[in-house]
MARBA-3410 file (N, C-alpha, C, O; in Angstrom, 1 decimal):
130
3.8,14.8,-24.2,3.9,13.6,-23.8,4.8,13.8,-22.5,5.6,14.7,-22.5 ~ 4.7,13.1,-21.5,5.5,13.0,-20.3,6.7,12.2,-20.5,6.5,11.1,-21.0 ~ 7.9,12.7,-20.2,9.1,11.8,-20.0,9.3,10.9,-18.9,8.9,11.1,-17.7 ~ 9.9,9.9,-19.3,10.1,9.0,-18.3,10.7,9.3,-16.8,10.4,8.6,-15.7 ~ 11.7,10.5,-16.9,12.3,11.0,-15.8,11.4,11.6,-15.0,11.6,11.4,-13.8
10.3,12.7,-15.5,9.4,13.1,-14.8,8.5,11.9,-13.9,8.3,12.0,-12.7 ~ 8.1,11.0,-14.6,7.2,9.9,-14.1,8.0,9.2,-13.0,7.4,8.7,-12.0 ~ 9.4,9.0,-13.1,10.0,8.3,-12.1,10.1,9.3,-10.8,10.0,8.9,-9.6 ~ 10.3,10.4,-11.2,10.4,11.3,-9.9,9.2,11.6,-9.3,9.3,11.5,-8.0 ~ 8.1,11.8,-9.9,6.6,11.9,-9.1,6.2,10.6,-8.5,5.6,10.6,-7.4
6.6,9.4,-9.0,6.5,8.2,-8.5,7.2,7.6,-7.8,7.0,6.4,-7.5 ~ 8.3,8.3,-7.4,9.4,7.7,-6.6,9.1,7.0,-4.9,9.5,6.0,-4.4 ~ 8.2,7.8,-4.5,7.9,7.5,-3.2,7.1,6.3,-3.2,7.4,5.3,-2.6 ~ 6.0,6.2,-3.9,5.2,4.9,-4.1,5.9,3.7,-4.7,5.6,2.6,-4.3 ~ 6.8,4.0,-5.4,7.9,2.9,-5.8,8.6,2.3,-4.8,8.6,1.1,-4.6
9.3,3.1,-4.1,10.0,2.7,-3.2,9.3,1.9,-1.9,9.7,0.9,-1.2 ~ 8.2,2.5,-1.7,7.2,1.7,-0.6,6.6,0.4,-1.2,6.2,-0.5,-0.5 ~ 6.6,0.4,-2.6,6.1,-1.0,-3.3,7.1,-1.9,-3.0,6.8,-2.8,-2.3 ~ 8.3,-1.7,-3.4,9.6,-2.5,-2.9,9.5,-2.8,-1.5,9.6,-4.1,-1.3 ~ 9.3,-2.2,-0.7,9.4,-2.4,0.8,8.5,-3.6,1.1,8.8,-4.6,1.6
7.1,-3.2,0.5,6.0,-4.0,0.8,6.1,-5.4,0.1,5.6,-6.4,0.6 ~ 6.9,-5.6,-1.1,7.1,-6.8,-1.6,8.1,-7.4,-0.8,7.9,-8.6,-0.4 ~ 9.1,-6.9,-0.4,10.2,-7.6,0.7,9.3,-8.1,1.7,9.2,-9.3,1.8 ~ 8.6,-7.3,2.4,8.1,-7.7,3.6,6.8,-9.0,3.3,6.7,-10.0,4.0 ~ 6.2,-8.6,2.4,5.1,-9.7,2.1,5.3,-11.0,1.6,4.6,-12.0,1.8
6.6,-10.8,0.8,7.1,-12.1,0.0,8.2,-13.1,1.1,8.4,-14.3,1.1 ~ 8.7,-12.1,2.0,9.6,-12.7,2.9,9.1,-14.2,3.7,8.0,-14.2,4.3 ~ 9.9,-15.1,3.6,9.5,-16.5,4.3,9.0,-16.0,5.8,9.5,-15.0,6.3 ~ 8.0,-16.8,6.3,7.6,-16.8,7.5,8.8,-16.9,8.7,8.9,-16.1,9.6 ~ 9.5,-17.8,8.4,10.7,-18.1,9.4,11.5,-16.9,9.1,12.5,-17.0,9.9
11.5,-16.0,8.4,12.5,-14.8,8.3,11.9,-13.5,9.1,12.6,-12.4,9.1 ~ 10.7,-13.7,9.6,10.2,-12.7,10.4,10.7,-12.5,11.5,11.1,-13.5,12.0 ~ 10.8,-11.3,12.2,11.4,-11.2,13.5,10.1,-11.9,14.6,8.9,-11.9,14.4 ~ 10.7,-12.3,15.5,10.0,-13.0,16.5,10.3,-12.1,17.8,11.1,-12.4,18.6 ~ 9.6,-11.0,17.9,9.5,-10.0,19.1,8.7,-10.3,20.2,7.5,-10.1,20.0
9.1,-10.7,21.4,8.0,-11.0,22.3,7.1,-9.9,23.0,6.2,-10.3,23.6 ~ 7.5,-8.5,23.0,6.7,-7.7,23.2,5.7,-7.2,22.3,4.9,-6.3,22.6 ~ 5.7,-7.8,20.9,4.7,-7.6,19.9,3.6,-8.8,19.9,3.3,-9.4,18.8 ~ 3.1,-9.2,21.2,2.1,-10.2,21.0,0.7,-9.4,21.0,-0.2,-9.6,21.9 ~ 0.6,-8.6,20.1,-0.8,-7.9,19.9,-1.6,-8.9,19.0,-1.2,-9.4,18.0
-2.7,-9.0,19.5,-3.8,-9.9,18.9,-3.9,-9.2,17.3,-4.1,-8.0,17.2 ~ -3.9,-10.2,16.2,-4.2,-9.6,14.8,-3.1,-8.6,14.4,-3.3,-7.7,13.5 ~ -1.9,-8.6,14.9,-0.7,-7.8,14.5,-0.6,-7.7,13.1,-0.4,-6.6,12.6 ~ -0.6,-8.9,12.4,-0.4,-9.1,10.8,-1.3,-8.2,10.1,-1.0,-7.6,9.1 ~ -2.6,-8.4,10.8,-3.9,-7.5,10.1,-3.4,-6.0,10.2,-3.7,-5.3,9.2
-2.7,-5.5,11.3,-2.7,-4.2,11.5,-1.5,-3.7,10.5,-1.5,-2.5,10.0 ~ -0.4,-4.8,10.4,0.6,-4.5,9.3,0.0,-4.1,7.9,0.2,-3.1,7.2 ~ -0.9,-5.2,7.7,-1.5,-5.0,6.3,-2.2,-3.7,5.9,-2.0,-2.9,5.0 ~ -3.0,-3.8,7.0,-3.5,-2.2,7.0,-2.8,-1.3,6.8,-3.1,-0.5,5.9 ~ -1.8,-1.1,7.6,-0.7,0.0,7.4,-0.1,0.1,6.2,0.0,1.2,5.7
0.4,-1.1,5.5,1.2,-1.1,4.2,0.2,-0.5,3.3,0.6,0.5,2.6 ~ -1.0,-0.9,3.2,-1.8,-0.4,2.0,-2.3,0.9,2.4,-2.5,1.7,1.4 ~ -2.5,1.4,3.6,-3.0,2.7,4.1,-2.0,3.7,3.3,-2.4,4.6,2.5 ~ -0.5,3.5,3.6,0.4,4.3,3.3,0.7,4.1,1.6,1.0,5.1,1.0 ~ 0.6,3.2,1.0,0.8,2.9,-0.4,-0.2,3.6,-1.5,0.2,4.1,-2.6
-1.7,3.6,-0.9,-2.6,4.2,-1.7,-2.4,5.9,-1.3,-2.4,6.7,-2.1 ~ -2.1,6.2,0.2,-1.8,7.7,0.4,-0.8,8.1,-0.7,-1.0,9.1,-1.4 ~ 0.4,7.5,-0.8,1.5,7.9,-1.7,1.1,7.8,-3.3,1.9,8.2,-4.2 ~ -0.1,7.3,-3.6,-0.4,7.5,-4.9,-1.2,8.6,-5.4,-1.3,8.8,-6.6 ~ -1.8,9.3,-4.3,-2.8,10.0,-4.7,-2.3,11.5,-5.3,-3.0,12.2,-6.0
-1.0,11.8,-4.8,-0.4,13.2,-5.3,0.1,12.8,-6.7,-0.3,13.6,-7.6 ~ 0.8,11.9,-6.9,1.4,11.5,-8.6,0.1,11.7,-9.5,0.1,12.5,-10.4 ~ -0.8,10.9,-9.1,-1.9,11.0,-10.0,-3.0,12.3,-10.3,-3.7,12.6,-11.2 ~ -2.6,13.1,-9.2,-3.2,14.2,-9.1,-2.5,15.2,-10.2,-3.0,15.9,-11.1 ~ -1.1,15.0,-9.9,-0.2,16.0,-10.9,-0.4,15.7,-12.4,-0.4,16.6,-13.3
-0.7,14.3,-12.6,-0.7,13.8,-13.9,-2.4,14.5,-14.5,-2.8,14.5,-15.7 ~ -2.9,14.9,-13.5,-4.3,15.1,-14.0,-5.5,14.2,-14.2,-6.6,14.4,-14.7 ~ -5.0,13.0,-13.6,-6.0,11.6,-13.6,-7.0,11.8,-12.4,-6.7,12.6,-11.5 ~ -7.8,11.4,-12.4,-8.9,11.2,-11.3,-8.5,10.4,-10.2,-9.0,9.3,-9.9 ~ -7.6,11.0,-9.4,-6.7,10.4,-8.5,-7.5,9.7,-7.2,-7.0,8.8,-6.4
-8.9,10.2,-7.1,-9.6,9.5,-6.1,-10.3,8.1,-6.4,-10.8,7.4,-5.6 ~ -10.2,8.0,-7.6,-10.6,6.5,-8.3,-9.3,5.8,-8.6,-9.2,4.6,-8.3 ~ -8.3,6.5,-9.3,-7.2,5.6,-9.8,-6.2,5.1,-8.7,-5.7,4.0,-8.9 ~ -5.9,5.8,-7.7,-5.2,5.6,-6.5,-5.8,4.3,-6.0,-5.1,3.3,-6.1 ~ -7.1,4.2,-5.4,-7.4,3.1,-4.7,-7.7,2.0,-5.6,-7.6,0.8,-5.1
-8.0,2.1,-6.9,-8.0,1.0,-7.7,-6.9,0.4,-8.0,-7.0,-0.9,-8.0 ~ -5.8,1.0,-8.2,-4.4,0.3,-8.3,-4.1,-0.3,-7.0,-3.5,-1.4,-6.9 ~ -4.5,0.4,-5.9,-4.1,-0.3,-4.6,-4.6,-1.6,-4.5,-3.9,-2.6,-4.2 ~ -6.1,-1.6,-4.7,-6.8,-2.7,-4.9,-6.5,-3.9,-5.5,-6.7,-5.0,-5.0 ~ -6.1,-3.6,-6.7,-5.3,-4.5,-7.9,-4.2,-5.1,-7.1,-4.2,-6.3,-7.1
-3.2,-4.4,-6.4,-2.2,-4.8,-5.9,-2.5,-5.5,-4.7,-1.7,-6.4,-4.5 ~ -3.5,-5.2,-3.8,-3.7,-6.0,-2.6,-4.3,-7.5,-3.2,-3.8,-8.5,-2.7 ~ -5.1,-7.6,-4.2,-5.4,-8.8,-4.7,-4.3,-9.7,-5.2,-4.2,-10.9,-5.0 ~ -3.5,-9.1,-5.9,-2.3,-9.9,-6.6,-1.3,-10.2,-5.5,-0.7,-11.3,-5.7 ~ -1.2,-9.5,-4.5,0.0,-10.0,-3.5,-0.7,-11.1,-2.7,-0.1,-12.1,-2.4
-2.1,-11.0,-2.5,-2.8,-12.2,-1.9,-2.5,-13.5,-2.5,-2.1,-14.5,-1.9 ~ -2.7,-13.2,-3.8,-2.7,-14.2,-4.9,-1.3,-15.0,-4.7,-1.1,-16.2,-4.4 ~ -0.3,-14.0,-5.1,0.8,-14.5,-5.3,1.6,-14.8,-4.0,2.6,-15.5,-4.1 ~ 1.3,-14.3,-3.0,2.0,-14.7,-2.0,1.9,-16.3,-1.7,3.0,-16.9,-1.5 ~ 0.7,-17.0,-1.9,0.9,-18.2,-1.8,1.6,-19.1,-2.7,2.1,-20.2,-2.4
1.5,-18.4,-3.8,2.2,-19.3,-5.0,3.7,-19.1,-5.0,4.3,-20.0,-5.6 ~ 4.5,-18.0,-4.4,6.0,-17.9,-4.4,6.4,-18.1,-3.4,7.6,-18.2,-3.4 ~ 5.7,-18.3,-2.0,6.4,-18.6,-0.9,5.7,-19.8,-0.2,4.5,-19.8,0.1 ~ 6.6,-20.9,0.1,6.1,-22.1,0.8,5.5,-22.0,2.3,4.7,-22.7,2.9 ~ 6.1,-20.8,2.6,5.7,-20.6,4.0,4.7,-19.5,4.4,4.5,-19.1,5.5
4.1,-19.0,3.3,3.1,-17.9,3.3,1.7,-18.4,2.5,1.7,-19.1,1.5 ~ 0.7,-18.0,3.0,-0.4,-18.2,2.3,-1.5,-17.1,2.1,-1.6,-16.1,2.8 ~ -2.5,-17.3,1.1,-3.5,-16.2,1.1,-4.4,-16.3,2.1,-4.5,-17.4,2.7 ~ -5.2,-15.2,2.3,-5.9,-15.0,3.6,-6.9,-14.0,3.3,-6.6,-12.8,3.0 ~ -8.3,-14.3,3.2,-9.2,-13.2,3.1,-9.2,-12.1,4.0,-9.4,-11.0,3.7
-8.8,-12.6,5.3,-8.8,-11.6,6.3,-7.5,-10.6,6.0,-7.6,-9.4,6.3 ~ -6.6,-11.1,5.6,-5.3,-10.0,5.1,-6.0,-9.1,4.1,-5.9,-7.9,4.1 ~ -6.5,-9.8,3.2,-7.1,-8.9,2.1,-8.1,-7.9,2.4,-8.2,-6.9,1.8 ~ -9.0,-8.3,3.5,-9.9,-7.4,4.1,-9.3,-6.4,4.9,-9.8,-5.3,4.9 ~ -8.0,-6.7,5.6,-7.1,-5.6,6.0,-6.4,-4.6,5.4,-6.2,-3.5,5.8
-6.2,-5.1,4.1,-5.6,-4.6,2.8,-6.8,-3.3,2.5,-6.6,-2.1,2.4 ~ -7.9,-4.0,2.4,-9.2,-3.0,1.7,-9.5,-1.8,2.7,-9.9,-0.7,2.4 ~ -9.2,-2.3,3.9,-9.8,-1.3,5.2,-8.6,-0.2,5.2,-8.8,1.0,5.6 ~ -7.6,-0.6,4.9,-6.1,0.4,4.8,-6.6,1.4,3.7,-6.6,2.7,3.9 ~ -6.9,0.9,2.7,-7.2,1.6,1.4,-8.3,2.7,1.5,-8.2,3.8,1.2
-9.4,2.0,2.2,-10.4,2.8,2.5,-10.3,3.9,3.3,-10.8,5.0,3.0 ~ -9.5,3.8,4.5,-9.0,4.7,5.4,-8.3,5.8,4.7,-8.6,7.0,4.7 ~ -7.3,5.3,3.9,-6.3,6.2,3.2,-7.4,7.1,2.4,-7.0,8.3,2.4 ~ -8.4,7.0,1.8,-9.2,7.4,0.7,-10.0,8.5,1.5,-10.1,9.7,1.1 ~ -10.7,8.1,2.7,-11.2,9.0,3.6,-10.5,10.0,4.2,-11.0,11.1,4.4
-9.2,9.7,4.5,-8.4,10.6,5.3,-7.8,11.7,4.2,-7.7,12.9,4.4 ~ -7.3,11.1,3.1,-6.8,12.1,1.8,-8.5,13.0,1.6,-8.5,14.2,1.8 ~ -9.2,12.6,1.2,-10.5,13.3,0.8,-10.9,14.4,1.6,-11.1,15.6,1.2 ~ -10.9,14.0,2.9,-11.4,15.0,3.8,-10.6,15.8,4.4,-11.1,16.9,4.7 ~ -9.2,15.5,4.6,-8.2,16.3,5.5,-6.8,16.6,4.6,-5.9,17.2,5.2
-6.7,16.2,3.5,-5.5,16.3,2.8,-5.6,17.0,1.7,-5.0,18.0,1.5 ~ -6.5,16.4,0.8,-6.7,17.1,-0.8,-6.8,18.4,-0.6,-7.5,18.9,0.3 ~ -6.2,19.1,-1.6,-6.2,20.6,-1.9,-6.2,21.5,-0.6,-6.8,22.5,-0.5 ~ -5.4,20.9,0.6,-5.0,21.3,1.7,-3.6,21.6,2.0,-2.8,21.2,1.2 ~ -3.1,22.2,3.1,-1.6,22.3,3.4,-1.0,20.9,3.4,0.0,20.6,2.6
-1.5,20.0,4.2,-0.7,18.9,4.3,-0.3,17.9,3.1,0.4,16.9,3.3 ~ -0.9,18.2,2.0,-0.7,17.5,0.8,0.7,17.9,0.3,1.3,17.0,-0.4 ~ 1.1,18.9,0.6,2.6,19.0,0.1,3.7,18.0,0.8,4.9,17.9,0.4 ~ 3.2,17.4,1.9,4.0,16.7,2.5,4.0,15.2,2.1,4.9,14.4,2.5 ~ 3.1,14.9,1.4,2.9,13.4,0.9,3.9,13.1,-0.3,3.9,12.1,-0.9
END
């Protein structure tokens, strides 16, 4: 049986990233920085893509250490969290709303993470840096 300390250690990076995601995704829209040089079209979709790309990528290694099917579990959990965040964002924040395009960006980030991990990271030298 796994002890709690070991689980916390192997899941520390994804847990920290999850807290950062919660902070950013539930922050009221008025609290977001208004920087003039970030007038990139669809910038919020790029952010959603990046948040879930990194989250999914950070989940692969811990589940692999636990000898779970990490190529299914990590994207599955990431997809559940993407849906959960989009639904609850509207419920918990008056200035934020659910958006199918945000969810699509989340899913694209998860898919890109899966492809990158499978073809370029899994069982290769870069895996130790995740």
